[in-house]
All heavy atoms as an XYZ file, in Angstrom:
767
protein
N      59.329     36.992     44.934
C      58.826     37.031     43.575
C      58.355     35.652     43.166
O      58.848     34.647     43.633
C      59.935     37.490     42.643
C      60.340     38.923     42.838
C      61.371     39.357     41.865
N      60.993     38.972     40.520
C      61.728     39.220     39.464
N      62.871     39.806     39.579
N      61.341     38.847     38.274
N      57.470     35.615     42.234
C      56.927     34.349     41.750
C      57.952     33.584     40.911
O      57.782     32.397     40.680
C      55.670     34.607     40.929
N      59.005     34.273     40.454
C      60.023     33.624     39.627
C      60.939     32.715     40.433
O      61.658     31.909     39.859
C      60.900     34.668     38.940
C      60.106     35.573     38.012
O      58.960     35.231     37.678
O      60.640     36.612     37.624
N      60.942     32.861     41.761
C      61.881     32.129     42.607
C      61.166     31.445     43.765
O      60.194     31.957     44.286
C      62.935     33.083     43.190
C      63.643     33.900     42.161
C      63.327     35.230     41.983
C      64.619     33.326     41.362
C      63.970     35.991     41.024
C      65.266     34.083     40.403
C      64.946     35.413     40.228
N      61.705     30.300     44.152
C      61.247     29.609     45.352
C      62.369     29.687     46.374
O      63.538     29.477     46.038
C      60.924     28.146     45.053
C      59.694     28.010     44.183
O      58.724     28.747     44.422
O      59.709     27.179     43.267
N      62.023     29.987     47.610
C      63.007     30.114     48.676
C      63.155     28.790     49.409
O      62.173     28.219     49.869
C      62.585     31.218     49.654
C      63.479     31.446     50.863
C      64.884     31.869     50.430
C      62.854     32.479     51.786
N      64.386     28.294     49.500
C      64.707     27.105     50.279
C      65.556     27.569     51.457
O      66.516     28.313     51.271
C      65.516     26.106     49.442
C      64.799     25.627     48.218
N      64.328     24.359     48.096
C      64.476     26.259     47.069
C      63.746     24.217     46.920
N      63.823     25.360     46.280
N      65.205     27.143     52.675
C      65.897     27.593     53.878
C      66.284     26.398     54.733
O      65.506     25.463     54.889
C      65.016     28.544     54.718
C      65.708     28.957     56.004
C      64.625     29.769     53.908
N      67.505     26.437     55.289
C      67.960     25.483     56.297
C      68.401     26.296     57.502
O      69.168     27.246     57.366
C      69.132     24.620     55.786
C      69.707     23.769     56.899
C      68.705     23.764     54.609
N      67.884     25.947     58.663
C      68.275     26.619     59.906
C      68.196     25.581     61.020
O      67.169     25.425     61.671
C      67.354     27.795     60.199
C      67.793     28.610     61.410
O      68.894     28.336     61.952
O      67.047     29.507     61.820
N      69.286     24.852     61.212
C      69.320     23.827     62.255
C      70.708     23.782     62.876
O      71.574     24.583     62.539
C      68.884     22.463     61.716
C      69.730     21.961     60.555
O      70.934     22.285     60.493
O      69.193     21.231     59.716
N      70.914     22.848     63.784
C      72.191     22.776     64.498
C      73.357     22.419     63.578
O      74.509     22.706     63.888
C      72.101     21.764     65.640
O      71.815     20.475     65.124
N      73.082     21.814     62.428
C      74.143     21.424     61.501
C      74.607     22.594     60.633
O      75.749     22.607     60.178
C      73.671     20.280     60.609
N      73.743     23.564     60.388
C      74.122     24.696     59.556
C      72.935     25.546     59.181
O      71.785     25.194     59.433
N      73.248     26.665     58.576
C      72.225     27.611     58.140
C      72.498     28.022     56.716
O      73.646     28.091     56.286
C      72.259     28.875     59.002
C      71.858     28.674     60.407
C      71.954     29.965     61.144
N      71.409     29.817     62.480
C      71.451     30.746     63.394
N      72.024     31.913     63.123
N      70.935     30.538     64.574
N      71.427     28.342     55.999
C      71.600     28.840     54.647
C      70.273     29.046     53.964
O      69.222     28.669     54.472
N      70.346     29.676     52.804
C      69.151     29.857     51.995
C      69.531     29.854     50.524
O      70.686     30.089     50.160
C      68.398     31.142     52.357
C      69.168     32.412     52.113
C      69.059     33.091     50.902
C      69.985     32.956     53.097
C      69.750     34.263     50.676
C      70.684     34.133     52.888
C      70.564     34.784     51.675
O      71.253     35.937     51.457
N      68.546     29.550     49.716
C      68.753     29.479     48.283
C      67.496     29.964     47.590
O      66.392     29.541     47.944
C      69.048     28.026     47.878
S      69.112     27.762     46.112
N      67.667     30.864     46.644
C      66.566     31.245     45.768
C      66.713     30.401     44.507
O      67.697     30.518     43.783
C      66.619     32.732     45.409
C      66.175     33.618     46.539
C      67.099     34.252     47.359
C      64.824     33.804     46.792
C      66.688     35.065     48.399
C      64.401     34.614     47.836
C      65.334     35.236     48.628
O      64.928     36.041     49.666
N      65.739     29.526     44.289
C      65.762     28.637     43.130
C      64.859     29.210     42.038
O      63.745     29.667     42.315
C      65.281     27.247     43.528
N      65.353     29.190     40.826
C      64.557     29.665     39.693
C      63.432     28.679     39.404
O      63.651     27.474     39.403
C      65.416     29.784     38.443
C      66.514     30.806     38.533
C      67.311     30.826     37.222
N      68.427     31.720     37.307
C      68.343     33.035     37.141
N      67.182     33.591     36.864
N      69.399     33.795     37.237
N      62.250     29.186     39.134
C      61.141     28.307     38.773
C      61.398     27.634     37.431
O      60.830     26.591     37.136
C      59.824     29.093     38.738
O      59.921     30.162     37.825
N      62.299     28.215     36.639
C      62.660     27.643     35.346
C      63.834     26.675     35.451
O      64.315     26.168     34.449
C      63.018     28.753     34.350
O      64.084     29.539     34.899
C      61.829     29.633     34.059
N      64.318     26.437     36.663
C      65.409     25.495     36.877
C      66.720     26.180     37.194
O      67.132     27.099     36.511
N      67.364     25.727     38.242
C      68.660     26.257     38.618
C      68.599     27.198     39.804
O      67.544     27.457     40.369
N      69.752     27.706     40.152
C      69.919     28.539     41.343
C      70.107     29.990     40.937
O      70.883     30.304     40.037
C      71.146     28.060     42.157
C      71.451     28.994     43.297
C      70.919     26.653     42.661
N      69.415     30.875     41.620
C      69.611     32.306     41.429
C      70.654     32.831     42.419
O      71.521     33.613     42.055
C      68.282     33.035     41.618
C      68.401     34.534     41.550
C      68.648     35.159     40.339
C      68.279     35.312     42.687
C      68.764     36.531     40.261
C      68.389     36.686     42.616
C      68.633     37.292     41.408
O      68.757     38.649     41.344
N      70.578     32.385     43.673
C      71.504     32.816     44.720
C      71.493     31.759     45.811
O      70.443     31.250     46.172
C      71.050     34.164     45.292
C      71.812     34.693     46.511
C      73.218     35.117     46.118
C      71.062     35.866     47.135
N      72.672     31.410     46.318
C      72.778     30.430     47.398
C      73.851     30.890     48.374
O      74.953     31.251     47.958
C      73.141     29.057     46.824
C      73.142     27.888     47.804
C      72.778     26.608     47.079
C      74.451     27.715     48.528
N      73.530     30.874     49.664
C      74.454     31.252     50.729
C      74.269     30.271     51.881
O      73.142     29.966     52.255
C      74.173     32.686     51.237
C      75.133     33.067     52.346
C      74.220     33.682     50.114
N      75.369     29.782     52.447
C      75.269     28.850     53.575
C      76.484     29.000     54.482
O      77.500     29.575     54.096
C      75.162     27.414     53.076
N      76.358     28.452     55.691
C      77.446     28.534     56.661
C      78.505     27.465     56.450
O      79.611     27.600     56.959
C      76.902     28.409     58.098
O      76.153     27.192     58.208
C      76.033     29.604     58.451
N      78.165     26.393     55.720
C      79.129     25.312     55.498
C      78.789     24.602     54.198
O      77.695     24.753     53.654
C      79.104     24.328     56.683
C      77.749     23.719     56.874
O      76.900     24.345     57.550
O      77.504     22.628     56.325
N      79.720     23.825     53.694
C      79.543     23.182     52.395
C      78.488     22.082     52.413
O      77.819     21.871     51.404
C      80.876     22.622     51.864
O      81.409     21.695     52.803
C      81.875     23.733     51.606
N      78.314     21.376     53.532
C      77.272     20.341     53.592
C      75.884     20.964     53.454
O      75.038     20.468     52.708
C      77.360     19.538     54.893
C      78.550     18.603     54.930
O      79.090     18.269     53.846
O      78.947     18.209     56.033
N      75.650     22.055     54.169
C      74.362     22.747     54.079
C      74.170     23.314     52.683
O      73.085     23.212     52.105
C      74.278     23.863     55.134
O      74.465     23.296     56.432
C      72.948     24.592     55.080
N      75.213     23.895     52.118
C      75.131     24.438     50.762
C      74.795     23.336     49.759
O      73.954     23.526     48.878
C      76.444     25.117     50.387
N      75.431     22.189     49.913
C      75.146     21.070     49.021
C      73.714     20.598     49.138
O      73.054     20.306     48.134
N      73.190     20.541     50.365
C      71.791     20.150     50.569
C      70.840     21.143     49.900
O      69.857     20.753     49.274
C      71.466     20.060     52.062
C      72.141     18.884     52.749
O      72.641     17.971     52.049
O      72.172     18.884     53.998
N      71.136     22.419     50.039
C      70.300     23.442     49.401
C      70.369     23.337     47.881
O      69.349     23.473     47.191
C      70.730     24.834     49.854
C      70.336     25.218     51.270
C      71.136     26.432     51.735
C      68.840     25.502     51.346
N      71.557     23.100     47.352
C      71.706     22.968     45.904
C      70.948     21.746     45.398
O      70.233     21.813     44.398
C      73.181     22.903     45.522
C      73.485     22.838     44.032
C      72.795     23.949     43.252
C      74.993     22.876     43.812
N      71.072     20.617     46.104
C      70.319     19.416     45.723
C      68.821     19.697     45.754
O      68.072     19.263     44.870
C      70.640     18.247     46.650
C      71.814     17.443     46.211
C      73.001     17.292     46.874
C      71.940     16.661     45.015
N      73.842     16.469     46.161
C      73.221     16.069     45.016
C      71.088     16.412     43.937
C      73.670     15.240     43.993
C      71.542     15.594     42.912
C      72.808     15.018     42.947
N      68.355     20.415     46.760
C      66.936     20.741     46.881
C      66.458     21.553     45.688
O      65.386     21.290     45.124
C      66.699     21.506     48.188
O      65.381     21.933     48.298
N      67.232     22.538     45.286
C      66.831     23.368     44.152
C      66.883     22.581     42.846
O      66.035     22.765     41.973
C      67.696     24.625     44.055
O      69.011     24.296     43.709
N      67.856     21.682     42.717
C      67.941     20.862     41.503
C      66.805     19.843     41.443
O      66.276     19.552     40.367
C      69.297     20.163     41.415
C      70.501     21.088     41.208
C      71.788     20.285     41.238
C      70.372     21.875     39.923
N      66.414     19.302     42.597
C      65.303     18.346     42.636
C      64.012     19.029     42.205
O      63.183     18.435     41.511
C      65.158     17.766     44.035
N      63.838     20.269     42.603
C      62.656     21.039     42.210
C      62.630     21.226     40.698
O      61.566     21.286     40.093
C      62.680     22.395     42.899
C      61.612     23.344     42.434
C      61.779     24.711     43.052
O      62.149     24.821     44.208
N      61.522     25.750     42.291
N      63.799     21.309     40.083
C      63.900     21.560     38.648
C      63.945     20.271     37.833
O      64.194     20.327     36.632
C      65.160     22.385     38.373
N      63.716     19.134     38.458
C      63.785     17.853     37.743
C      62.906     17.899     36.495
O      61.744     18.270     36.556
C      63.352     16.717     38.661
N      63.502     17.555     35.387
C      62.770     17.552     34.123
C      62.726     18.888     33.413
O      62.233     18.975     32.298
N      63.236     19.936     34.046
C      63.258     21.250     33.412
C      64.476     21.316     32.499
O      65.606     21.129     32.961
C      63.326     22.387     34.461
C      63.478     23.736     33.781
C      62.114     22.364     35.358
N      64.271     21.546     31.202
C      65.426     21.616     30.309
C      66.307     22.825     30.636
O      65.828     23.835     31.130
C      64.806     21.758     28.917
C      63.405     22.167     29.132
C      63.015     21.765     30.526
N      67.580     22.700     30.393
C      68.546     23.790     30.558
C      68.731     24.219     32.013
O      68.963     25.387     32.300
C      68.145     24.985     29.692
C      69.337     25.885     29.374
O      70.472     25.373     29.338
O      69.131     27.089     29.178
N      68.612     23.282     32.948
C      68.894     23.582     34.350
C      70.384     23.860     34.487
O      71.203     23.130     33.947
C      68.480     22.412     35.255
O      67.073     22.240     35.130
C      68.833     22.675     36.704
N      70.734     24.894     35.239
C      72.135     25.313     35.329
C      72.569     25.597     36.756
O      71.780     26.031     37.583
C      72.359     26.597     34.530
C      72.093     26.468     33.086
C      72.298     27.783     32.401
N      71.979     27.631     30.985
C      72.313     28.512     30.090
N      72.960     29.598     30.445
N      71.994     28.324     28.835
N      73.848     25.379     36.990
C      74.534     25.863     38.180
C      75.585     26.825     37.646
O      76.500     26.409     36.944
C      75.192     24.720     38.983
C      75.993     25.284     40.136
C      74.146     23.736     39.466
N      75.412     28.115     37.925
C      76.290     29.118     37.328
C      77.147     29.811     38.382
O      76.845     29.792     39.563
C      75.483     30.173     36.525
C      74.784     29.518     35.347
C      74.475     30.872     37.403
N      78.212     30.422     37.909
C      79.139     31.198     38.718
C      79.864     30.365     39.776
O      80.247     30.897     40.819
C      78.454     32.400     39.369
C      77.744     33.281     38.368
C      76.387     33.533     38.468
C      78.446     33.842     37.307
C      75.736     34.327     37.546
C      77.797     34.630     36.375
C      76.455     34.870     36.505
O      75.812     35.653     35.583
N      80.059     29.096     39.514
C      80.853     28.270     40.425
C      82.319     28.430     40.049
O      82.684     28.329     38.884
C      80.435     26.802     40.329
N      83.139     28.715     41.035
C      84.578     28.843     40.821
C      85.273     27.682     41.525
O      84.626     26.835     42.146
C      85.099     30.177     41.389
O      84.953     30.162     42.809
C      84.352     31.358     40.805
N      86.572     27.650     41.469
C      87.327     26.582     42.122
C      87.055     26.540     43.623
O      87.109     25.474     44.237
C      88.822     26.767     41.865
N      86.723     27.676     44.216
C      86.418     27.718     45.644
C      85.073     27.068     45.968
O      84.802     26.749     47.104
C      86.430     29.162     46.177
C      87.800     29.777     46.269
C      88.309     30.283     44.925
O      87.529     30.400     43.953
O      89.520     30.556     44.827
N      84.244     26.876     44.973
C      82.948     26.231     45.170
C      82.969     24.799     44.629
O      82.049     24.365     43.945
C      81.814     27.033     44.505
C      81.448     28.287     45.240
C      82.333     29.458     44.858
O      82.956     29.483     43.819
N      82.414     30.446     45.721
N      84.014     24.067     44.963
C      84.149     22.687     44.504
C      82.941     21.843     44.923
O      82.524     20.940     44.201
C      85.434     22.076     45.043
C      85.729     20.710     44.503
C      87.085     20.192     44.947
O      87.962     20.986     45.325
O      87.248     18.972     44.910
N      82.362     22.144     46.066
C      81.172     21.427     46.536
C      80.046     21.549     45.514
O      79.295     20.600     45.294
C      80.724     21.970     47.904
C      80.406     23.436     47.865
C      81.274     24.479     48.080
C      79.157     24.026     47.518
N      80.632     25.681     47.900
C      79.323     25.427     47.552
C      77.910     23.511     47.192
C      78.307     26.318     47.271
C      76.885     24.403     46.909
C      77.092     25.801     46.953
N      79.900     22.720     44.875
C      78.848     22.930     43.883
C      79.151     22.162     42.600
O      78.253     21.601     41.972
C      78.679     24.415     43.587
N      80.410     22.121     42.224
C      80.818     21.352     41.050
C      80.531     19.871     41.291
O      80.007     19.184     40.412
C      82.311     21.595     40.728
C      82.790     20.673     39.611
C      82.544     23.058     40.363
N      80.843     19.380     42.488
C      80.569     17.978     42.825
C      79.082     17.661     42.714
O      78.697     16.624     42.161
C      81.063     17.648     44.235
C      82.577     17.644     44.347
O      83.266     17.570     43.308
O      83.069     17.725     45.495
N      78.224     18.540     43.230
C      76.778     18.316     43.158
C      76.315     18.358     41.703
O      75.542     17.496     41.261
C      76.003     19.350     44.010
C      74.505     19.268     43.743
C      76.288     19.148     45.487
N      76.768     19.339     40.938
C      76.354     19.463     39.536
C      76.748     18.224     38.733
O      75.956     17.717     37.933
C      76.954     20.720     38.921
N      77.952     17.725     38.954
C      78.386     16.522     38.239
C      77.589     15.300     38.681
O      77.210     14.468     37.855
C      79.882     16.297     38.431
C      80.793     17.313     37.743
C      82.252     17.066     38.116
C      80.608     17.265     36.229
N      77.313     15.186     39.973
C      76.513     14.059     40.476
C      75.090     14.119     39.926
O      74.451     13.076     39.727
C      76.489     14.058     42.001
N      74.594     15.327     39.659
C      73.263     15.499     39.078
C      73.289     15.331     37.556
O      72.266     15.513     36.898
C      72.708     16.873     39.446
N      74.461     15.014     37.019
C      74.660     14.786     35.583
C      74.395     16.029     34.737
O      73.894     15.942     33.621
C      73.838     13.608     35.101
C      74.232     12.324     35.779
C      73.380     11.175     35.323
N      73.721      9.992     36.084
C      74.263      8.902     35.571
N      74.525      8.831     34.297
N      74.540      7.867     36.344
N      74.731     17.182     35.302
C      74.654     18.415     34.534
C      75.954     18.596     33.768
O      77.016     18.168     34.218
C      74.428     19.617     35.456
C      73.129     19.630     36.250
C      73.097     20.852     37.157
C      71.927     19.616     35.333
N      75.889     19.236     32.629
C      77.087     19.536     31.868
C      77.837     20.688     32.542
O      77.224     21.580     33.111
C      76.732     19.952     30.444
C      76.133     18.842     29.619
C      75.830     19.300     28.203
O      76.331     20.362     27.776
O      75.079     18.589     27.535
N      79.146     20.659     32.448
C      79.960     21.736     33.005
C      80.597     22.505     31.848
O      81.146     21.911     30.925
C      81.062     21.170     33.915
C      80.538     20.405     35.110
S      79.518     21.384     36.222
C      80.690     22.563     36.832
N      80.489     23.834     31.905
C      81.060     24.706     30.892
C      81.764     25.854     31.577
O      81.267     26.384     32.572
C      79.972     25.289     29.977
C      79.176     24.248     29.272
N      79.587     23.666     28.105
C      77.989     23.676     29.581
C      78.689     22.777     27.717
N      77.707     22.768     28.603
N      82.878     26.244     31.049
C      83.582     27.415     31.552
C      83.303     28.604     30.665
O      83.461     28.531     29.453
N      82.830     29.677     31.259
C      82.637     30.913     30.513
C      82.613     32.077     31.491
O      82.361     31.907     32.668
C      81.352     30.889     29.668
C      80.096     30.739     30.463
C      79.386     31.843     30.911
C      79.613     29.474     30.770
C      78.225     31.693     31.642
C      78.454     29.318     31.510
C      77.757     30.424     31.940
N      82.917     33.240     30.960
C      82.907     34.425     31.801
C      84.131     34.506     32.696
O      85.035     33.695     32.627
N      84.132     35.494     33.530
C      85.259     35.746     34.412
C      84.722     36.313     35.712
O      83.931     37.251     35.714
C      86.220     36.732     33.737
C      87.414     37.097     34.567
C      88.440     36.191     34.775
C      87.506     38.344     35.160
C      89.543     36.519     35.530
C      88.611     38.685     35.917
C      89.619     37.770     36.096
O      90.718     38.098     36.852
N      85.133     35.744     36.816
C      84.733     36.224     38.137
C      86.005     36.541     38.911
O      86.808     35.651     39.169
C      83.910     35.159     38.866
C      83.426     35.500     40.265
C      82.524     36.730     40.231
C      82.667     34.315     40.852
N      86.212     37.799     39.223
C      87.434     38.233     39.886
C      87.152     38.648     41.322
O      86.109     39.212     41.624
C      88.046     39.412     39.140
N      88.098     38.346     42.203
C      88.028     38.741     43.612
C      89.247     39.600     43.929
O      90.126     39.191     44.661
C      88.051     37.507     44.514
C      86.825     36.645     44.441
C      86.831     35.461     43.720
C      85.667     37.000     45.108
C      85.714     34.656     43.673
C      84.543     36.199     45.064
C      84.575     35.034     44.345
O      83.467     34.243     44.306
N      89.329     40.777     43.385
C      90.498     41.624     43.574
C      90.639     42.004     45.039
O      89.816     42.710     45.603
C      90.388     42.878     42.738
C      91.613     43.788     42.908
C      91.471     45.087     42.197
N      91.424     44.857     40.767
C      91.234     45.819     39.888
N      91.063     47.063     40.288
N      91.195     45.555     38.605
N      91.679     41.494     45.684
C      91.964     41.834     47.064
C      90.965     41.293     48.072
O      90.971     41.706     49.222
N      90.112     40.378     47.652
C      89.079     39.839     48.538
C      89.243     38.329     48.654
O      89.661     37.676     47.709
C      87.681     40.130     47.984
C      87.335     41.579     47.887
S      85.771     41.885     46.994
C      84.661     40.746     47.745
N      88.884     37.803     49.796
C      88.818     36.359     49.953
C      87.482     35.902     49.378
O      86.447     36.464     49.726
C      88.895     35.972     51.445
O      90.107     36.485     51.984
C      88.825     34.473     51.620
N      87.487     34.896     48.493
C      86.220     34.427     47.924
C      85.266     33.945     49.016
O      85.665     33.271     49.960
C      86.638     33.262     47.027
C      88.076     33.523     46.723
C      88.634     34.204     47.938
N      84.016     34.321     48.890
C      82.995     33.899     49.852
C      82.704     32.415     49.666
O      82.589     31.941     48.549
C      81.726     34.708     49.630
N      82.639     31.705     50.770
C      82.342     30.269     50.714
C      81.388     29.923     51.821
O      81.510     30.456     52.898
C      83.592     29.444     50.926
C      84.457     29.315     49.735
S      85.793     28.171     49.988
C      85.097     26.807     50.845
N      80.529     29.025     51.657
C      80.009     28.556     50.377
C      78.938     29.514     49.866
O      78.050     29.927     50.608
C      79.439     27.187     50.683
C      79.151     27.202     52.136
C      80.052     28.223     52.766
N      79.055     29.828     48.608
C      78.249     30.898     48.032
C      78.169     30.681     46.536
O      79.174     30.392     45.893
C      78.948     32.213     48.357
C      78.376     33.465     47.765
C      77.127     33.921     48.153
C      79.102     34.224     46.856
C      76.610     35.100     47.642
C      78.598     35.408     46.344
C      77.354     35.841     46.735
O      76.849     36.999     46.240
N      76.994     30.796     45.957
C      76.817     30.876     44.517
C      76.120     32.199     44.254
O      74.967     32.390     44.637
C      75.969     29.711     43.985
C      76.624     28.355     43.993
C      75.643     27.279     43.529
C      77.869     28.332     43.112
N      76.822     33.149     43.649
C      76.266     34.487     43.502
C      75.239     34.579     42.383
O      75.179     33.743     41.481
C      77.493     35.331     43.166
C      78.395     34.387     42.452
C      78.174     33.046     43.126
N      74.465     35.614     42.448
C      73.594     36.019     41.367
C      74.323     37.106     40.596
O      75.120     37.848     41.175
C      72.295     36.572     41.950
O      71.644     37.374     40.999
N      74.059     37.217     39.337
C      74.693     38.274     38.551
C      74.368     39.646     39.105
O      75.165     40.568     38.995
C      74.245     38.181     37.090
N      73.225     39.789     39.756
C      72.833     41.068     40.335
C      73.682     41.466     41.543
O      73.699     42.623     41.935
C      71.353     41.045     40.755
C      70.443     40.951     39.591
N      69.802     39.791     39.255
C      70.086     41.864     38.649
C      69.067     39.996     38.175
N      69.230     41.235     37.796
N      74.352     40.497     42.159
C      75.132     40.772     43.359
C      76.633     40.718     43.110
O      77.404     40.605     44.029
C      74.740     39.788     44.469
C      73.309     39.924     44.880
C      72.366     39.015     44.459
C      72.904     40.984     45.667
C      71.042     39.146     44.817
C      71.577     41.134     46.030
C      70.647     40.210     45.605
N      77.034     40.806     41.872
C      78.463     40.792     41.555
C      78.938     42.172     41.255
O      78.262     43.038     40.932
C      78.724     39.874     40.363
C      78.564     38.440     40.735
S      79.500     37.430     39.618
C      78.272     36.620     38.699
């Protein structure tokens, strides 16, 4: 879709992809390791440079790597909503889209 840009990493260090919103922020991010996930998140945030209201959403305590990147990018952090993993191990590293919850 024109609303999203696809960022892909596929190398010996790791694999992953991220759909970045053209309006700033991440729609969905999945990677094999936290370093690759962090690189993808930085890539999507760099694309959104100067876009007001850029967000990293649905980060939980298991996605500490995403919180670290968001804070380093000087984004504000807010807690809202509830994400439950009833009987499931939280997926890592992963930033979900509301459509996939």
